[in-house]
Structure formats: structure tokens, C-alpha cells
C-alpha positions in Angstrom: 0.0 0.0 0.0 1.1 3.5 -0.5 1.1 5.8 2.3 0.3 8.9 0.4 0.0 10.6 3.8 -1.4 14.0 4.6 1.1 16.4 3.3 2.2 19.8 4.3 1.7 22.4 6.9 0.9 26.1 6.4 3.3 28.0 4.2 6.7 28.2 5.8 10.2 29.3 5.0 12.7 26.7 4.1 12.7 24.2 7.0 15.7 24.0 9.2 18.7 22.8 7.1 21.8 21.9 8.9 25.2 22.1 7.1 26.7 18.7 6.6 30.4 18.1 6.9 31.9 17.2 3.6 35.5 17.4 2.5 34.9 18.4 -1.1 32.4 20.3 -3.2 31.5 18.2 -6.3 29.2 19.5 -9.1 25.7 20.4 -7.9 23.6 17.3 -7.2 21.3 15.8 -4.6 21.9 12.7 -2.6 19.6 10.7 -0.4 21.8 10.1 2.6 20.9 7.6 5.3 21.1 9.5 8.6 20.8 6.5 10.8 20.2 2.7 10.8 16.5 3.3 10.1 17.2 5.3 7.0 19.7 2.7 5.8 17.0 -0.1 6.2 14.6 2.1 4.2 17.1 2.5 1.4 17.7 -1.3 1.4 13.9 -1.9 1.2 13.6 0.5 -1.7 16.5 -1.1 -3.5 14.9 -4.6 -3.1 11.5 -3.3 -4.1 12.9 -1.6 -7.2 14.6 -4.9 -8.3 11.4 -6.9 -7.6 9.2 -4.3 -9.4 11.6 -4.2 -12.3 11.6 -8.0 -12.7 7.8 -8.5 -12.1 6.8 -5.6 -14.3 8.8 -6.8 -17.2 7.5 -10.4 -17.1 4.0 -9.2 -16.3 4.0 -6.6 -19.1 5.2 -9.2 -21.6 2.4 -11.6 -20.7 -0.2 -8.8 -20.8 1.0 -7.7 -24.2 0.4 -11.2 -25.5 -3.0 -11.4 -23.9 -4.1 -8.0 -25.2 -2.8 -8.7 -28.6 -4.6 -12.0 -29.0 -7.8 -10.6 -27.5 -7.8 -7.6 -29.8 -7.2 -9.9 -32.7 -10.2 -12.1 -31.8 -12.4 -9.0 -31.2 -11.5 -7.7 -34.7 -12.8 -11.0 -36.1 -15.9 -11.3 -33.9 -19.0 -9.6 -35.3 -21.2 -7.4 -33.0 -23.6 -10.2 -32.3 -21.0 -12.9 -31.6 -21.9 -14.8 -28.4 -18.3 -14.6 -27.1 -17.8 -10.9 -27.8 -18.9 -9.6 -24.5 -16.7 -12.1 -22.6 -13.7 -11.1 -24.7 -14.3 -7.4 -24.0 -14.4 -8.1 -20.3 -11.1 -10.0 -20.6 -9.6 -7.1 -22.5 -10.9 -4.6 -19.9 -9.3 -6.6 -17.0 -6.1 -7.0 -18.9 -5.9 -3.2 -19.6 -6.4 -2.5 -15.9 -3.6 -4.9 -15.1 -1.4 -3.3 -17.8 -1.8 0.1 -16.1 -0.6 -1.5 -12.9 2.4 -2.9 -14.7 3.0 0.5 -16.2 3.1 2.0 -12.7 5.5 -0.6 -11.6 7.7 0.1 -14.6 7.7 3.8 -13.9 8.5 3.3 -10.2 11.3 0.8 -11.0 12.9 2.8 -13.8 16.4 3.8 -12.7 17.9 5.7 -15.7 18.4 9.4 -15.0 16.0 11.7 -16.8 17.5 15.1 -16.3 20.2 15.0 -19.0 17.6 14.2 -21.7 15.0 16.7 -20.7 14.7 20.3 -22.0 15.2 23.3 -19.6 11.9 24.7 -18.3 10.2 26.8 -15.7 8.6 24.8 -12.9 6.1 27.5 -12.2 4.2 26.5 -15.3 3.8 23.0 -13.9 2.8 24.2 -10.5 0.2 26.7 -11.9 -1.3 24.0 -14.0 -1.6 21.5 -11.2 -3.1 24.0 -8.8 -5.6 25.1 -11.4 -6.6 21.4 -12.0 -7.3 20.9 -8.3 -9.2 24.2 -8.0 -11.5 23.2 -10.9 -12.0 19.7 -9.7 -12.8 20.6 -6.1 -14.3 24.1 -6.3 -13.9 26.3 -3.3 -13.7 23.5 -0.7 -10.0 24.3 0.0 -8.1 27.5 0.2 -5.2 27.3 -2.3 -2.3 29.6 -1.7 0.4 29.5 -4.4 3.5 31.6 -3.6 5.8 31.3 -6.6 9.2 32.9 -7.2 8.9 35.3 -10.1 12.5 34.8 -11.2 12.7 31.1 -10.7 15.9 29.4 -11.9 15.7 27.0 -14.9 15.7 23.3 -14.3 15.8 20.3 -16.7 12.8 18.0 -16.2 10.4 15.8 -17.9 7.2 17.8 -17.7 4.8 14.9 -17.6 6.6 13.0 -14.9 7.2 16.0 -12.6 3.5 16.9 -13.1 2.7 13.4 -12.1 4.8 13.6 -9.0 3.4 17.0 -7.9 -0.1 15.7 -8.5 0.5 12.8 -6.2 1.7 15.2 -3.5 -1.3 17.5 -4.0 -3.7 14.6 -3.8 -2.2 13.6 -0.4 -2.4 17.2 0.8 -6.0 17.5 -0.3 -6.9 14.3 1.5 -5.3 15.6 4.6 -7.3 18.8 4.8 -10.6 17.7 3.2 -13.5 17.6 5.6 -12.0 20.3 7.8 -13.6 23.8 8.2 -10.5 25.8 7.1 -8.4 23.5 4.9 -5.5 25.3 3.4 -2.8 24.2 1.0 0.2 26.4 0.1 2.3 25.7 -2.9 5.6 27.5 -3.1 8.6 27.7 -5.4 11.9 29.3 -4.6 15.6 29.4 -5.6 18.3 28.0 -3.4 22.0 28.9 -3.9 24.2 26.8 -1.5 27.9 27.5 -0.9 28.4 24.4 1.2 26.9 20.9 1.6 23.5 21.2 3.3 21.1 18.6 4.8 17.3 18.7 4.8 16.1 15.6 6.6 17.3 12.7 4.6 18.3 14.8 1.6 21.9 16.1 1.2 22.3 19.0 -1.1 25.7 19.6 -2.6 26.9 23.2 -3.3 25.2 24.8 -6.3 21.9 26.1 -7.5 18.5 24.4 -7.0 14.9 25.1 -7.4 12.6 23.9 -4.6 8.9 23.1 -4.9 7.2 23.0 -1.5 3.7 21.9 -0.6 2.3 22.7 2.9 -1.0 21.8 4.4 -2.7 22.4 7.7 -4.2 18.9 8.0 -3.9 16.3 10.6 -0.2 15.6 9.9 1.7 12.3 9.8 2.0 10.1 12.9 5.6 9.7 14.1 5.5 5.9 13.6 4.2 6.3 10.0 6.6 9.1 8.8 9.7 6.8 8.4 7.7 4.5 6.2 6.1 6.9 3.8 8.4 6.1 0.8 8.1 2.3 1.2 6.5 0.7 -1.8 3.2 -0.9 -1.2 2.7 0.7 2.2 -0.4 2.9 2.6 -2.8 4.1 5.2 -5.5 4.4 2.6 -8.1 1.9 1.5 -8.3 0.1 -1.8 -7.9 0.8 -4.7 -4.7 2.6 -3.4 -1.7 0.3 -4.0 0.9 2.1 -2.0 3.0 3.4 -4.9 2.2 7.1 -4.8 5.1 8.5 -2.7 7.4 5.7 -3.8 6.6 6.8 -7.4 7.4 10.5 -6.4 10.6 9.3 -4.9 11.6 7.5 -8.1 10.7 10.3 -10.4 12.5 13.0 -8.4 15.7 11.0 -7.8 15.8 10.0 -11.5 16.0 13.7 -12.2 19.0 14.0 -9.9 16.8 15.6 -7.2 15.6 14.8 -3.7 12.4 14.7 -1.7 12.2 15.7 2.0 9.1 15.4 4.2 8.5 16.8 7.6 5.4 16.7 9.8 4.0 16.7 13.3 0.8 15.0 14.2 -2.0 17.6 14.3 0.2 20.3 12.7 0.1 19.4 9.0 2.9 18.3 6.8 5.5 19.8 4.4 6.9 18.1 1.3 9.9 19.7 -0.5 11.2 18.7 -3.9 14.7 19.8 -4.9 16.0 19.8 -8.4 19.4 20.9 -9.7 19.1 24.2 -11.5 20.8 26.7 -13.8 20.9 30.3 -12.8 19.0 31.4 -15.9 15.4 32.6 -16.2 12.8 31.3 -18.6 9.7 33.5 -19.1 6.6 31.7 -17.7 4.6 32.8 -20.8 7.3 31.7 -23.2 6.0 28.2 -23.6 2.7 29.0 -25.2 2.5 27.7 -28.7 -0.2 29.4 -30.8 0.1 26.6 -33.4 -1.7 24.4 -31.0 -4.9 26.5 -31.0 -8.0 24.8 -32.5 -11.7 24.9 -32.9 -14.5 22.4 -32.5 -16.5 20.7 -29.8 -14.8 17.9 -27.9 -16.5 15.5 -25.5 -14.1 14.3 -22.8 -14.9 11.0 -21.0 -13.1 9.9 -17.9 -14.2 8.4 -14.5 -11.5 10.6 -12.7 -13.0 14.0 -12.1 -9.5 15.5 -11.7 -8.5 14.3 -15.2 -11.8 15.7 -16.6 -11.0 19.0 -15.1 -7.4 19.0 -16.3 -8.3 18.1 -19.9 -11.2 20.7 -19.9 -8.9 23.4 -18.6 -6.2 22.8 -21.2 -8.4 22.3 -24.3 -10.8 25.2 -23.5 -7.9 27.5 -23.1 -6.8 26.7 -26.6 -10.1 27.4 -28.4 -12.1 24.2 -28.1 -15.6 24.0 -26.7 -15.6 21.2 -24.1 -18.3 18.8 -22.9 -17.6 16.2 -20.2 -19.0 12.9 -19.0 -17.7 10.7 -16.2 -18.9 7.4 -17.7 -19.7 5.8 -21.0 -23.5 5.9 -20.5 -23.5 9.7 -20.0 -21.2 10.1 -23.0 -23.7 8.3 -25.2 -26.5 10.5 -23.8 -24.6 13.6 -24.8 -23.9 12.3 -28.3 -27.6 11.5 -28.7 -28.7 15.0 -28.1 -30.1 16.8 -31.2 -28.8 20.2 -29.9 -25.2 19.1 -29.6 -22.7 18.5 -32.5 -19.6 16.8 -31.2 -16.6 16.7 -33.5 -14.3 14.5 -31.3 -14.4 12.3 -28.3 -11.4 12.0 -25.9 -12.0 9.0 -23.7 -10.1 6.9 -21.1 -9.8 3.3 -22.1 -10.1 1.9 -18.6 -13.3 2.8 -16.8 -15.8 1.0 -14.5 -19.0 -0.1 -16.1 -18.8 0.5 -19.9 -15.2 0.2 -20.9 -13.4 2.3 -23.4 -13.6 -0.3 -26.3 -17.3 -0.7 -25.8 -17.8 3.0 -25.8 -15.8 3.4 -28.9 -17.8 0.8 -30.7 -21.1 2.4 -29.6 -19.8 5.8 -30.8 -19.0 4.3 -34.2 -22.6 3.1 -34.5 -24.2 6.2 -33.1 -22.0 8.9 -34.7 -19.5 7.4 -37.2 -18.1 10.7 -38.3 -16.9 11.7 -34.8 -13.1 11.5 -34.3 -11.9 9.4 -31.3 -8.8 9.7 -29.2 -8.3 7.1 -26.4 -6.0 7.8 -23.4 -4.5 5.1 -21.2 -1.5 4.2 -19.1 -1.1 1.3 -21.5 -1.1 2.2 -25.2 -2.5 -0.2 -27.8 -1.5 0.0 -31.5 -3.4 2.7 -33.4 -6.6 1.5 -35.0 -6.1 2.9 -38.5 -9.2 1.2 -39.9 -11.5 2.5 -37.2 -10.0 5.9 -37.0 -9.0 5.7 -33.3 -5.8 7.3 -32.0 -4.1 6.7 -28.7 -2.3 8.9 -26.2 -0.3 7.4 -23.4 -0.6 8.7 -19.8 1.0 10.6 -18.3 1.0 13.3 -20.9 1.9 17.0 -21.0 -0.4 19.7 -22.1 1.5 20.0 -25.3 1.3 16.3 -25.9 -2.5 16.5 -25.5 -2.9 19.6 -27.7 -0.7 18.3 -30.5 -2.5 15.0 -30.6 -5.9 16.5 -30.5 -5.1 18.9 -33.3 -3.6 16.1 -35.4 -6.7 13.9 -34.9 -9.1 16.8 -35.5 -7.4 17.6 -38.8 -7.0 14.0 -39.9 -9.1 11.8 -42.3 -10.5 8.5 -41.2 -7.1 7.0 -40.4 -4.9 8.5 -37.8 -1.7 7.6 -36.0 
């Protein structure tokens, strides 16, 4: 299980950081340094879990690829009224869910460093987007307090993965404060220039420039006996369907970028999560990333059982000129498509949903509105269905990934890639 604990106390300055005694000053980097025997045991647990997850996910994914490939082939041969068709679709739906779990394991276990392959960017863009998603998804239930450094240093990062990590942290923070009368979540960014090795909890920062993203909440905090275990894979205090990979995934993403994650909390006093990434002392304009070529027109129906993802997709696409309709299940999506007063040009749907699955919805759409373009999203990507005019976009994706794919599908003929 994943602990995905309450995260973050009210906005606060950089938590107490004590200089570490180091003899040299190598190039800027972040190290997770065991401070005691308990931390060393945690590191050993993580290493074992990484190796296990790597092995299991590889074998698991290979088997699922074969299952999905054969089931898809059989479904392509089975007519709509075939007596086995429904059973095959249920097998495919279950295999797709398992494939998404395998994908999570692969992401968690991946050890190659990401930073050197990633373009430089401004983390404020990611923070603003994530906060906006949560505001739209949860209305005014929580007081969101972004405090962002205007002249934030440049960091190299994979936008989709850092957004995924920050989203996991914000989910924990929201869970920690939801239900309270005055729930507050503060999201901060700041520059850090260090002239000597510095320690923040279990993270050792070498001399150099960094950007720090910090999330503080005023929730119930993390119990002292839970705090040492928060990064353990498969450990969680939440009920199913949580699998205990949330903060372990955050840990893997950040450390693969050469960064570090520090968490501090006191029971009853909220929690604070800090992500450090190596940075360059250059400034990228926050508005510089907008690409007008991604603007578009038309009406798009977005279908997903996750309200937060519905809100995210609506926010991005509506900002770039599209009219957006939403549905949180296949039945509601078909109801929208059946309305005489609505003309839908494209449907963006998750493949893995309870009840009516993505494939069944796609087939029903082809019968009801054959001219509507279709884009499926999933953590596990199937080959593009060129005959049926269905395109696929793998999660997690960036806003540019989504916008570029939507524009390509909207301007395509019957067959897409």
C-alpha cells in the first residue's frame, strides 16, 4: 500500500537545514543520505522493491502484451452479435487495468536518469497548471495559496513526470485537509543557492543552484510511527484501490532527475513536502511556452471516470479554443452524443473505466456517430486502430502532448496515427 500521507503544513520558510560536513564540493547534485540505521534499512527496502518491481513488471507486461494482442485480434474477427464478444471485451478490460498497474511498476522501478535528456523549463508552469486542475476539480472547498518565485531558476525536467509527482503530493495534501472547516494548501517555489553541503532531513544538497517546490497543508499531519515508512513501496494508510505506490513513485521520479524529496510533519500540525531539483541560474519566461500553433476549434467530449482528469483536460483544451463537454462514464457520454442540440466533433476517452469500458464506448460511438473522431488515453497504449479511426495517447502526458495529438486527430481523415 502507499502511504500517500497527509502532506504539508501552512506555508513556511525553508525548513531548518543543517550544514553537513563534507570534505569536497563536487558539481551540484542531490543525494539521499541515510542519517541512521532506520534510513539505511529504508534504502535497502527501496532497492529490493525496485529490483522486484523491475523483474515483475517486465514479465507481467510481456504476458499482458500477448493477452491484449490476442484478445484484440479475436475481437477484430468477432461480429457485433457474436456470443463470445462480451466475454472477450471483459477479458480485455481486465487486462488493460492490469497493464496500467504494470506500467506504474515500470515507472517506479525505472532507474535511468531523466534530467540530461530533458529540456530546460520553468517549474512555475507545472505548479500553476496542477493547482488550477485541483481548483477546478474541487471548487472552493479548499483555500489554495500559491506563492511562486517570479524569477525562478531554470531546471531540466520531464514535464509529464514532474507533473505526475506533484499531482500525487497535492492529492495527499487534499486528502489531509478535506473535511475540515478551514483547509489550506500552500504551494511554493523558490531558488536556493548553496555554498556548502546542506542537509534537509534525509536529503543532502551539494553546493550549487537548486529550485525547490514545496507543498504545505494544515491537515492532521503524519504520525511519528508512520513518517519513516512513507516512501516504502506498497505501504499505505488508505483503503483500496490505493496500491501504496504514490510516494514511492514520487521518490523514483525526483531521484531519477537528480533531485531529492524531503518530508517533515508533526501529528496535528500538518505536513510539508519539498522537492529539490538541480538548476541553472537562468530565467525562462513563464509565458514563453505558449504555442499558438496548438490553437484549434470544434466541440470535444471528454470522458473519464476521474474528475480531476476531466477538469485537467477541460482546462487545457478550452484555453486553446475548443468547446468542451464532459462525461464521467460511457453511458453519460452516449447520452450527450444522442442530443439533437449538440454537435460533437471529437471524443477523448479513457480506455479503462468501470461499467462501460473504453472499447465498448468506442464501438457504440461508431454506430451512433460514425463521423466523430476518437482519441483514447491510457497508461497502456495499444496499437493505433487505423481502420476504425481511433488514435491513442499514453498517460501521463503533458499539455503540449494532448494539444498536439488533439489537433492532429481533428485535422485527420478517417485514419490516424
